[in-house]
KEMAR-603823 format. One record per residue (C-alpha): residue number from 0; y, x, z. Coordinates in steps of 0.1 Angstrom, whole numbers. Each point is the difference from the previous one (the first is absolute). Layout:
N
<NUM, <Y, X, Z>> ...
END
This chain:
205
<0, <1152, -63, -98>> <1, <-22, 27, 14>> <2, <14, 35, 0>> <3, <-8, 19, -33>> <4, <-29, 21, 11>> <5, <-36, 3, -12>> <6, <-11, -10, 35>> <7, <17, -34, -5>> <8, <-17, -6, -33>> <9, <26, 12, -25>> <10, <-13, 18, -31>> <11, <15, 23, -26>> <12, <9, -16, -33>> <13, <13, -33, -12>> <14, <-14, -34, -9>> <15, <-9, -4, -37>> <16, <12, -34, -15>> <17, <-25, -28, 8>> <18, <-31, 21, 5>> <19, <6, 9, 36>> <20, <-10, 36, -8>> <21, <20, 29, 13>> <22, <14, 25, -25>> <23, <8, 35, 13>> <24, <36, 12, -1>> <25, <3, 24, -30>> <26, <36, 8, 8>> <27, <-4, 15, 34>> <28, <37, -3, 10>> <29, <-4, -38, 3>> <30, <-28, 3, 26>> <31, <-11, -36, -5>> <32, <-20, -17, 27>> <33, <-18, -33, 2>> <34, <-4, -21, 31>> <35, <-32, -14, 15>> <36, <-7, -37, -4>> <37, <27, -18, 21>> <38, <-7, -35, 12>> <39, <27, -25, -10>> <40, <7, -38, 2>> <41, <-7, -21, -31>> <42, <31, -12, -19>> <43, <23, 20, 23>> <44, <29, 23, -10>> <45, <3, 35, 12>> <46, <29, 25, 0>> <47, <-11, 35, -10>> <48, <24, 29, 8>> <49, <0, 37, 1>> <50, <25, 27, 7>> <51, <4, 36, -11>> <52, <20, 29, 14>> <53, <19, 5, -33>> <54, <-5, -27, -26>> <55, <22, 19, -25>> <56, <-29, 25, -4>> <57, <-27, -25, -7>> <58, <-10, -29, -24>> <59, <-15, -27, 23>> <60, <-30, -20, -12>> <61, <-24, -24, 18>> <62, <-27, -23, -12>> <63, <-23, -26, 16>> <64, <-31, -20, -8>> <65, <-13, -31, 18>> <66, <-36, -6, 9>> <67, <-21, -30, 9>> <68, <-22, -4, 31>> <69, <-27, 22, -16>> <70, <26, 27, -8>> <71, <-2, -8, -37>> <72, <33, 6, -19>> <73, <21, -31, -8>> <74, <20, 3, -33>> <75, <18, 32, -10>> <76, <16, 27, 20>> <77, <38, -5, 5>> <78, <24, 28, 2>> <79, <37, 8, 5>> <80, <15, 32, -16>> <81, <32, 14, 14>> <82, <-2, -21, 31>> <83, <-10, 9, 36>> <84, <-6, -36, 11>> <85, <-2, -37, -9>> <86, <-17, -33, 6>> <87, <-38, -5, -6>> <88, <-13, -36, -4>> <89, <-37, -6, 9>> <90, <-20, -25, -19>> <91, <-18, -30, 16>> <92, <-33, 19, -3>> <93, <12, 34, 12>> <94, <-15, 15, 31>> <95, <8, 37, -4>> <96, <25, 23, -16>> <97, <0, 37, -9>> <98, <32, 18, -7>> <99, <6, 33, -19>> <100, <32, 20, 2>> <101, <15, 34, -8>> <102, <4, 18, 33>> <103, <15, 32, -12>> <104, <-16, 17, 30>> <105, <24, 6, 28>> <106, <28, -19, -18>> <107, <-15, -33, 12>> <108, <14, -11, 34>> <109, <-18, -33, 4>> <110, <-16, -29, -17>> <111, <-2, -36, 12>> <112, <-16, -33, -10>> <113, <11, -31, 19>> <114, <-3, -37, -2>> <115, <31, -17, -15>> <116, <24, 8, -28>> <117, <25, 22, 18>> <118, <-8, 36, 10>> <119, <12, 9, 35>> <120, <4, 33, 17>> <121, <-32, 21, 3>> <122, <-23, -6, 29>> <123, <-33, 19, 7>> <124, <-31, -17, -13>> <125, <-20, -17, 27>> <126, <3, -26, 27>> <127, <29, -10, 21>> <128, <-2, -17, 34>> <129, <29, -21, 14>> <130, <8, 13, 35>> <131, <22, -18, 26>> <132, <10, 16, 32>> <133, <13, -20, 30>> <134, <3, -1, 37>> <135, <-4, -29, 24>> <136, <36, -9, -3>> <137, <11, 12, -34>> <138, <-13, -6, -35>> <139, <-2, 30, -23>> <140, <2, 5, -37>> <141, <-29, -1, -24>> <142, <-6, 29, -25>> <143, <-27, 9, -24>> <144, <-21, 30, 9>> <145, <-20, 19, -27>> <146, <-35, 6, 14>> <147, <-18, 16, -30>> <148, <-23, -10, -28>> <149, <-22, -23, 22>> <150, <8, -31, 20>> <151, <-1, 1, 38>> <152, <-34, -13, 11>> <153, <-8, -19, 31>> <154, <-3, 23, 30>> <155, <18, 28, -18>> <156, <34, 11, 13>> <157, <29, 23, -7>> <158, <13, 24, 26>> <159, <36, 6, -8>> <160, <5, 29, 24>> <161, <-30, 18, -14>> <162, <7, -10, -36>> <163, <-36, -10, -5>> <164, <-20, -30, -11>> <165, <-31, -5, 22>> <166, <-31, -15, -16>> <167, <-27, -22, 15>> <168, <-24, 30, 3>> <169, <26, 20, 20>> <170, <11, 24, -27>> <171, <36, 3, -9>> <172, <20, 5, -32>> <173, <34, 17, 1>> <174, <30, -21, -12>> <175, <37, 7, -6>> <176, <18, -29, 15>> <177, <37, -8, -3>> <178, <22, -11, 29>> <179, <-4, -36, 11>> <180, <32, -18, 8>> <181, <-3, -20, 33>> <182, <33, -14, 7>> <183, <30, 2, -24>> <184, <18, 21, -5>> <185, <-12, 33, 14>> <186, <-31, -3, 22>> <187, <-31, 14, -17>> <188, <-35, 12, 7>> <189, <-8, 34, -15>> <190, <-24, 28, 6>> <191, <21, 14, 28>> <192, <2, -32, 21>> <193, <-11, 9, 35>> <194, <-26, -27, 5>> <195, <-37, 5, 5>> <196, <-19, -3, -33>> <197, <-20, -29, 13>> <198, <33, -19, 4>> <199, <10, 3, -37>> <200, <-29, -16, -17>> <201, <-1, -22, -31>> <202, <-29, -22, -6>> <203, <-10, -33, -15>> <204, <3, -29, 25>> 
END
């Protein structure tokens, strides 16, 4: 899910039953927020999870409402009291979902919505690119590289040494990239690898 910020489309308040309207949080300690419309697959199951710094100090709640292709509400809002996660089942005509939850401000560590019925460890929202490093004589390992909230387009590339993503128009966006394992168990590329930036370049082929 997108990070909970106004820039990412999150709004103050929570979903009201089947209307789709947003009600403002009257008990400010909850600091309830509602997501933007999130595209989903019809009839699919999704695992929702959230984590808080100290769950003994809060009363978790989240709710969700499904929408059709025209973003009209489908059925009633569902909700879970006292739980920080669970499974959401999309109907055969669902195209979007919105989720409300109590964030308790800085108590919320992260929130995640993922395809399937099992919640896994948190990963940043965005696209991952499988990367495989090899030489002429030795095959390497393949790892997933988080590249941000947009897929890598044709003629774009990532400079690992510079920690930047270069766009088609020549502009660059900073990235924080993890180590890439090359050959098990210890050889890695990282930002200190003494190779010219042009020689550590990740692009679609």
